[in-house]
N, CA and C atoms as a LAMMPS dump frame, in Angstrom:
ITEM: TIMESTEP
0
ITEM: NUMBER OF ATOMS
315
ITEM: BOX BOUNDS ff ff ff
-5.0000000000000000e+02 5.0000000000000000e+02
-5.0000000000000000e+02 5.0000000000000000e+02
-5.0000000000000000e+02 5.0000000000000000e+02
ITEM: ATOMS id mol type element x y z
1 1 1 N -406.086 -233.409 11.104
2 1 2 C -407.621 -233.695 11.724
3 1 3 C -407.007 -232.022 12.169
4 2 1 N -408.553 -231.474 12.119
5 2 2 C -408.194 -229.626 12.609
6 2 3 C -409.342 -229.861 13.415
7 3 1 N -409.218 -229.13 14.647
8 3 2 C -409.784 -228.694 15.419
9 3 3 C -410.868 -227.537 15.097
10 4 1 N -412.077 -227.685 15.602
11 4 2 C -413.394 -226.779 15.18
12 4 3 C -413.141 -225.738 16.767
13 5 1 N -412.163 -225.074 17.417
14 5 2 C -412.439 -224.244 18.489
15 5 3 C -412.585 -223.06 18.317
16 6 1 N -413.301 -222.173 18.935
17 6 2 C -413.268 -220.549 18.757
18 6 3 C -412.014 -219.943 19.2
19 7 1 N -412.088 -220.671 20.615
20 7 2 C -410.677 -219.543 21.105
21 7 3 C -409.747 -220.78 21.419
22 8 1 N -408.483 -220.47 21.152
23 8 2 C -406.865 -220.718 21.282
24 8 3 C -406.495 -221.349 22.33
25 9 1 N -406.9 -223.162 22.439
26 9 2 C -405.705 -223.547 23.742
27 9 3 C -404.106 -222.81 23.6
28 10 1 N -404.239 -222.261 25.242
29 10 2 C -402.602 -222.64 25.576
30 10 3 C -401.856 -223.502 26.41
31 11 1 N -401.093 -223.854 25.533
32 11 2 C -400.703 -224.833 26.501
33 11 3 C -400.109 -224.66 27.553
34 12 1 N -400.228 -225.781 29.38
35 12 2 C -399.92 -224.983 30.723
36 12 3 C -399.744 -227.257 31.47
37 13 1 N -399.382 -226.907 32.316
38 13 2 C -399.333 -227.675 33.097
39 13 3 C -399.869 -226.971 34.878
40 14 1 N -400.491 -226.75 35.299
41 14 2 C -400.677 -226.292 36.641
42 14 3 C -401.693 -227.686 37.424
43 15 1 N -401.653 -227.276 38.114
44 15 2 C -402.205 -227.964 39.643
45 15 3 C -403.585 -226.806 39.991
46 16 1 N -404.689 -228.071 40.148
47 16 2 C -405.521 -227.46 40.222
48 16 3 C -406.325 -228.546 40.966
49 17 1 N -407.883 -228.17 41.693
50 17 2 C -408.709 -228.503 42.437
51 17 3 C -410.188 -228.256 42.065
52 18 1 N -410.764 -229.59 41.596
53 18 2 C -411.853 -229.738 41.272
54 18 3 C -413.284 -229.679 42.034
55 19 1 N -414.195 -228.876 42.506
56 19 2 C -414.309 -228.712 43.35
57 19 3 C -415.9 -229.228 42.874
58 20 1 N -417.055 -229.283 44.166
59 20 2 C -417.842 -229.204 44.197
60 20 3 C -418.873 -229.263 45.421
61 21 1 N -418.948 -228.239 46.171
62 21 2 C -418.885 -227.955 47.173
63 21 3 C -420.674 -228.771 47.919
64 22 1 N -421.567 -228.281 47.487
65 22 2 C -422.932 -229.043 48.156
66 22 3 C -422.832 -230.475 47.922
67 23 1 N -421.997 -231.026 47.133
68 23 2 C -421.413 -232.564 47.262
69 23 3 C -420.768 -233.218 47.997
70 24 1 N -419.515 -231.884 48.747
71 24 2 C -418.376 -231.742 49.179
72 24 3 C -417.441 -232.758 48.58
73 25 1 N -417.074 -232.735 47.495
74 25 2 C -416.002 -232.821 46.636
75 25 3 C -415.32 -231.756 46.427
76 26 1 N -414.074 -232.706 46.719
77 26 2 C -412.801 -231.775 46.1
78 26 3 C -411.73 -232.501 45.518
79 27 1 N -411.449 -232.64 44.385
80 27 2 C -410.192 -233.522 43.518
81 27 3 C -409.122 -232.765 42.952
82 28 1 N -407.833 -233.052 43.014
83 28 2 C -406.365 -232.608 43.027
84 28 3 C -406.82 -233.333 41.666
85 29 1 N -406.308 -232.064 41.206
86 29 2 C -406.09 -232.537 39.089
87 29 3 C -404.835 -231.656 38.506
88 30 1 N -404.645 -231.731 37.234
89 30 2 C -403.544 -231.083 36.976
90 30 3 C -404.415 -230.414 35.365
91 31 1 N -404.104 -229.481 34.993
92 31 2 C -404.462 -228.698 33.788
93 31 3 C -403.234 -228.975 32.447
94 32 1 N -403.821 -228.809 31.595
95 32 2 C -402.502 -229.908 30.564
96 32 3 C -402.805 -228.276 29.2
97 33 1 N -404.128 -227.97 29.268
98 33 2 C -404.347 -226.45 28.425
99 33 3 C -405.053 -225.641 29.041
100 34 1 N -405.515 -224.579 28.623
101 34 2 C -406.562 -223.379 28.765
102 34 3 C -406.58 -222.391 28.354
103 35 1 N -408.008 -222.189 28.069
104 35 2 C -408.213 -220.799 27.176
105 35 3 C -409.085 -220.188 27.965
106 36 1 N -409.804 -218.946 27.308
107 36 2 C -410.366 -218.533 28.734
108 36 3 C -411.425 -218.55 28.85
109 37 1 N -412.129 -219.976 28.136
110 37 2 C -413.294 -220.123 28.674
111 37 3 C -412.847 -221.886 28.49
112 38 1 N -412.566 -222.245 28.887
113 38 2 C -412.087 -223.652 29.012
114 38 3 C -410.922 -224.498 29.502
115 39 1 N -410.664 -225.888 29.681
116 39 2 C -409.458 -226.36 30.386
117 39 3 C -410.133 -227.721 29.722
118 40 1 N -408.811 -228.203 29.533
119 40 2 C -408.202 -229.496 29.647
120 40 3 C -407.757 -230.276 30.974
121 41 1 N -408.789 -230.905 31.379
122 41 2 C -408.342 -231.409 32.874
123 41 3 C -408.014 -233 33.108
124 42 1 N -406.607 -232.697 33.3
125 42 2 C -406.105 -234.411 34.004
126 42 3 C -406.755 -234.974 35.512
127 43 1 N -407.637 -236.159 35.717
128 43 2 C -407.536 -236.24 36.738
129 43 3 C -406.61 -237.476 37.378
130 44 1 N -406.465 -237.63 38.474
131 44 2 C -405.353 -238.616 39.223
132 44 3 C -405.226 -240.425 38.482
133 45 1 N -407.22 -240.734 38.786
134 45 2 C -407.71 -241.75 38.249
135 45 3 C -408.794 -241.337 37.931
136 46 1 N -409.589 -242.444 37.126
137 46 2 C -410.467 -242.83 36.895
138 46 3 C -411.609 -242.266 38.105
139 47 1 N -412.447 -241.464 38.144
140 47 2 C -413.247 -241.281 39.465
141 47 3 C -414.6 -240.584 39.039
142 48 1 N -415.807 -240.954 39.235
143 48 2 C -416.97 -240.353 39.184
144 48 3 C -416.833 -238.435 39.516
145 49 1 N -416.829 -237.623 37.977
146 49 2 C -417.305 -236.313 38.462
147 49 3 C -418.454 -235.67 38.082
148 50 1 N -418.954 -234.894 39.056
149 50 2 C -420.1 -233.907 38.844
150 50 3 C -420.448 -233.366 37.226
151 51 1 N -421.259 -233.836 36.902
152 51 2 C -421.123 -233.202 35.526
153 51 3 C -421.225 -230.877 35.621
154 52 1 N -421.517 -230.907 36.931
155 52 2 C -420.932 -228.989 37.209
156 52 3 C -420.21 -228.73 38.144
157 53 1 N -419.29 -227.912 37.569
158 53 2 C -418.406 -228.04 38.686
159 53 3 C -417.199 -226.557 39.38
160 54 1 N -416.631 -226.141 40.26
161 54 2 C -415.421 -225.486 39.885
162 54 3 C -414.345 -225.396 39.894
163 55 1 N -413.636 -225.164 39.241
164 55 2 C -411.838 -225.333 39.083
165 55 3 C -411.59 -224.305 39.153
166 56 1 N -410.383 -224.99 40.623
167 56 2 C -409.98 -223.659 41.519
168 56 3 C -408.192 -223.627 40.934
169 57 1 N -407.522 -222.828 40.197
170 57 2 C -406.63 -222.808 40.2
171 57 3 C -405.158 -222.144 41.368
172 58 1 N -404.633 -222.502 42.327
173 58 2 C -404.291 -222.286 43.481
174 58 3 C -403.353 -220.926 42.98
175 59 1 N -401.971 -221.76 42.363
176 59 2 C -400.703 -221.113 41.944
177 59 3 C -401.481 -219.52 41.528
178 60 1 N -402.743 -219.362 40.571
179 60 2 C -402.775 -218.548 39.915
180 60 3 C -404.193 -217.335 39.911
181 61 1 N -404.644 -218.124 41.999
182 61 2 C -405.608 -217.983 42.228
183 61 3 C -406.77 -217.152 41.575
184 62 1 N -406.952 -218.349 40.002
185 62 2 C -408.109 -217.897 39.284
186 62 3 C -409.45 -219.198 39.569
187 63 1 N -410.901 -218.863 39.639
188 63 2 C -411.518 -219.804 39.73
189 63 3 C -412.706 -219.625 38.856
190 64 1 N -413.138 -220.83 37.755
191 64 2 C -414.061 -220.834 36.407
192 64 3 C -415.335 -222.084 37.182
193 65 1 N -416.518 -221.822 37.156
194 65 2 C -417.695 -222.673 36.82
195 65 3 C -418.018 -223.735 35.92
196 66 1 N -417.854 -224.383 35.982
197 66 2 C -417.688 -225.56 34.712
198 66 3 C -418.44 -226.568 34.386
199 67 1 N -418.654 -227.166 33.446
200 67 2 C -419.142 -228.275 32.885
201 67 3 C -418.639 -229.084 32.199
202 68 1 N -418.907 -230.784 32.145
203 68 2 C -418.047 -231.47 31.423
204 68 3 C -418.631 -231.418 30.194
205 69 1 N -417.939 -231.367 29.26
206 69 2 C -418.017 -231.067 27.874
207 69 3 C -417.726 -232.32 26.791
208 70 1 N -416.921 -233.082 27.629
209 70 2 C -417.114 -234.619 27.105
210 70 3 C -415.356 -234.846 27.925
211 71 1 N -415.335 -236.782 28.046
212 71 2 C -414.549 -236.935 28.884
213 71 3 C -414.027 -238.401 28.264
214 72 1 N -412.421 -238.716 28.217
215 72 2 C -412.177 -239.727 28.039
216 72 3 C -411.538 -240.83 29.236
217 73 1 N -411.693 -241.122 30.217
218 73 2 C -410.843 -242.207 31.33
219 73 3 C -410.816 -241.209 32.234
220 74 1 N -409.312 -240.231 31.788
221 74 2 C -408.811 -239.354 33.321
222 74 3 C -408.941 -238.369 32.917
223 75 1 N -409.487 -237.647 31.382
224 75 2 C -409.348 -236.726 31.017
225 75 3 C -410.72 -236.079 30.912
226 76 1 N -410.574 -234.613 30.998
227 76 2 C -411.848 -234.339 30.405
228 76 3 C -411.8 -232.532 30.286
229 77 1 N -413.46 -232.474 29.421
230 77 2 C -412.376 -231.209 28.693
231 77 3 C -413.753 -230.717 28.884
232 78 1 N -413.772 -229.31 29.674
233 78 2 C -414.167 -228.119 30.565
234 78 3 C -414.6 -227.434 30.295
235 79 1 N -415.561 -226.814 30.198
236 79 2 C -416.168 -225.43 29.584
237 79 3 C -416.603 -224.436 30.659
238 80 1 N -415.948 -223.585 30.659
239 80 2 C -416.362 -223.094 31.899
240 80 3 C -417.248 -221.591 31.192
241 81 1 N -418.452 -221.552 32.566
242 81 2 C -419.666 -220.326 31.873
243 81 3 C -418.731 -218.976 31.929
244 82 1 N -419.111 -218.15 32.794
245 82 2 C -418.301 -217.402 32.401
246 82 3 C -417.081 -216.946 32.486
247 83 1 N -415.955 -217.563 31.995
248 83 2 C -414.384 -217.443 32.234
249 83 3 C -413.987 -217.386 33.568
250 84 1 N -412.442 -217.359 33.179
251 84 2 C -412.321 -216.942 35.097
252 84 3 C -412.156 -215.775 35.406
253 85 1 N -412.156 -216.345 36.793
254 85 2 C -412.31 -214.898 37.857
255 85 3 C -411.079 -214.879 38.911
256 86 1 N -410.626 -214.253 38.87
257 86 2 C -410.225 -213.849 40.488
258 86 3 C -410.602 -214.479 41.563
259 87 1 N -409.585 -215.063 42.628
260 87 2 C -410.412 -215.577 43.575
261 87 3 C -408.483 -215.496 44.758
262 88 1 N -409.839 -214.827 45.242
263 88 2 C -409.173 -214.184 47.396
264 88 3 C -409.231 -215.117 48.377
265 89 1 N -408.862 -215.499 48.621
266 89 2 C -409.353 -217.021 49.139
267 89 3 C -409.257 -216.361 51.088
268 90 1 N -409.691 -216.66 51.77
269 90 2 C -409.631 -216.588 53.161
270 90 3 C -409.352 -217.44 53.733
271 91 1 N -407.802 -217.847 53.679
272 91 2 C -407.298 -219.137 54.082
273 91 3 C -407.024 -219.246 55.268
274 92 1 N -407.905 -220.169 55.709
275 92 2 C -407.857 -220.392 57.524
276 92 3 C -407.742 -222.364 57.483
277 93 1 N -406.35 -222.241 58.624
278 93 2 C -406.277 -223.99 58.952
279 93 3 C -407.548 -224.732 59.341
280 94 1 N -407.702 -225.464 58.6
281 94 2 C -409.352 -226.217 59.63
282 94 3 C -408.343 -227.475 59.528
283 95 1 N -407.604 -228.185 60.828
284 95 2 C -407.529 -229.633 61.105
285 95 3 C -406.139 -229.196 59.454
286 96 1 N -406.042 -230.291 59.138
287 96 2 C -404.949 -230.599 57.965
288 96 3 C -405.433 -229.838 56.578
289 97 1 N -406.362 -229.227 56.424
290 97 2 C -407.198 -228.838 55.51
291 97 3 C -407.618 -227.136 55.634
292 98 1 N -407.642 -226.835 54.011
293 98 2 C -407.37 -225.46 53.889
294 98 3 C -409.16 -224.944 53.421
295 99 1 N -409.419 -224.149 54.259
296 99 2 C -410.188 -223.298 53.74
297 99 3 C -410.545 -221.367 53.03
298 100 1 N -411.148 -222.233 51.971
299 100 2 C -411.075 -221.272 50.948
300 100 3 C -412.656 -220.835 50.886
301 101 1 N -412.703 -219.412 51.849
302 101 2 C -414.081 -219.239 51.803
303 101 3 C -415.399 -220.409 52.252
304 102 1 N -416.122 -220.861 51.536
305 102 2 C -417.042 -221.329 51.12
306 102 3 C -415.916 -222.594 51.184
307 103 1 N -415.064 -223.113 50.424
308 103 2 C -414.697 -224.296 49.87
309 103 3 C -413.69 -225.143 50.953
310 104 1 N -413.812 -226.341 51.367
311 104 2 C -412.848 -227.22 52.159
312 104 3 C -411.776 -227.881 51.589
313 105 1 N -410.689 -227.912 51.29
314 105 2 C -410.219 -228.735 50.542
315 105 3 C -408.659 -229.275 51.224
């Protein structure tokens, strides 16, 4: 079986947060692999996910606006519209949550 990817994916295992601020959604997830313009996202359970969202990799301080390309149970193939960008959070504690500029996680 061959894959028709334009960009090579790099195997990774990083914690991330799937964010959709207008719907007040934030889901913890794991990235299984990434490329410059996409990622394989593993959710903790099968839950509804908006078609478009932002994906934040806290450890690397990277963020990307993404859309779902495919989904199979807890796994999502996500395409990053304009690639990964550096993210400089304005971290302020808000009760037991963290505020990332306009995001509450």
